[in-house]
C-alpha angles and dihedrals in degrees: 000000000000091000090058098065092037090054092045091051093048089051090053090245091138096164092058092042091052092050093050094045090050091052091048093050091048089057094040116011092189098050102137096208092049090048090050092054092042085059092048091050091051089049091050090051091054094250096134096166094055092043092050091050091054094046092050091047090055093049089055098045113027125088092188105108095202093052091045090052092051091048090052090049088051091055090048090052091050092049092048091049091047092050092047091050090048093050090049090053091048092050090050093045094052096051088089112081092224091055092050091061124099117289141167130232112207126191121208125217119280121208113248092243091059099043099089094054094042091049091061092059093038090054091053095047095049098028096242133143113258095251094052091045092053092048092051095054110093120239094195137018127357126311126206098221104170144003125199142089109000093223092057092047090050089057091053091046091053091051091048091050091051088054092050094251110138113232140135140192134223133183127234087232091059090050091049092049093064110098112236123201119187108212115229093181145321106263099189143335103206114134093344131001115270124191137195105222148156126238126220091281093052094252112148124225145135128268131183127196142162124255089232089064092066107098099180144347130227123204127194143170116217114199120229113214130203139170117260132180113252134180108248135181116327087015092285118155115241138170117249133178113243135173106255103173142339138236121225120223127188122188127196115202119214105180095178089066095033090236144122123213109210123203117190124183094216095055105029111116101227092174090067134062126357125016112221101197128070090200097055117074119224093251093050098052095085090052098051116089123272090241094055092046091048092052090052089051092051091049089052092050093045092053092054095040099046110154095020111127114254122204113208107161097097097124092058090052094044093055088060095042106047098084094042092055092064085074097047120091122194100029105129121196100211089204124124108219125149104228135170088225136007115273131201089219089083099054088038090063092047090050092047093051092044093050090053089049091052101038105033090052095044 
């Protein structure tokens, strides 16, 4: 009888309730009341995944409003318990000073065929509706999803990993600990390349390295914005911000020295050091355009770095990072660009390159 397993459950006699529910389901596998109490028994045993599956099955199949309401309440209890457990883990994780410092949570791309399943878990972890969850999962490149206390982000990353959703975290301290050298120019390449560069403090010096030390390269285009006059409503003239040009940046990663060498077309001193084109005479280099000179430099680097992985998906990452970076203090761009106003595109590139340095080499 239905009343038998209900009474046993209400009296906390879970062994008897389980035996009676099992017998009922053997006789009628789709009995909604038996399925409901099977879910409650799984919930009582701490098997949230199995309980949730049974509750969701009931919501899809049953026409009994009372049973559907109890199934929905069961799901709400599971979600509340999951959220409470998560908050407890976050509180514990952020007790350590290092874990309370600023960090970044980055999502990796998920193939389209796996998005629907991943979105279910993503929605539960971040308390989103399924459609929003699916839209927030990246299909290509990396996505900066959250910034905040590193310990809290680590908790989320662990839950994502358990759900098969690729993600990783990094701390602002780890990003800041990478040495960054802005290349003024290549001084020579015999027998090894030597550069004149500036460190993070702007101090100038020389550095030599071997091409074999370069583990990867990162390319990026940084837009330059300016105000232009546009024809608005009622044919009234108005000022609007438009992208007018872009600056090219090219990073070389040297993990063995924990450093990044940064080439930038707007600050590279083409009039000094090596010439990269046989066709352009020394005296004519300064007169040729920056873009032509830059292309010659890239060709030179590509010849020496053939086979070295090149990361080029910066723009995809930047579009997810710009708003987040308004809330991050202490992330320096280390890029010399003359702008009318500060832009988050510059620190976004430095973060992107640094994350690759930290994660790709891990």
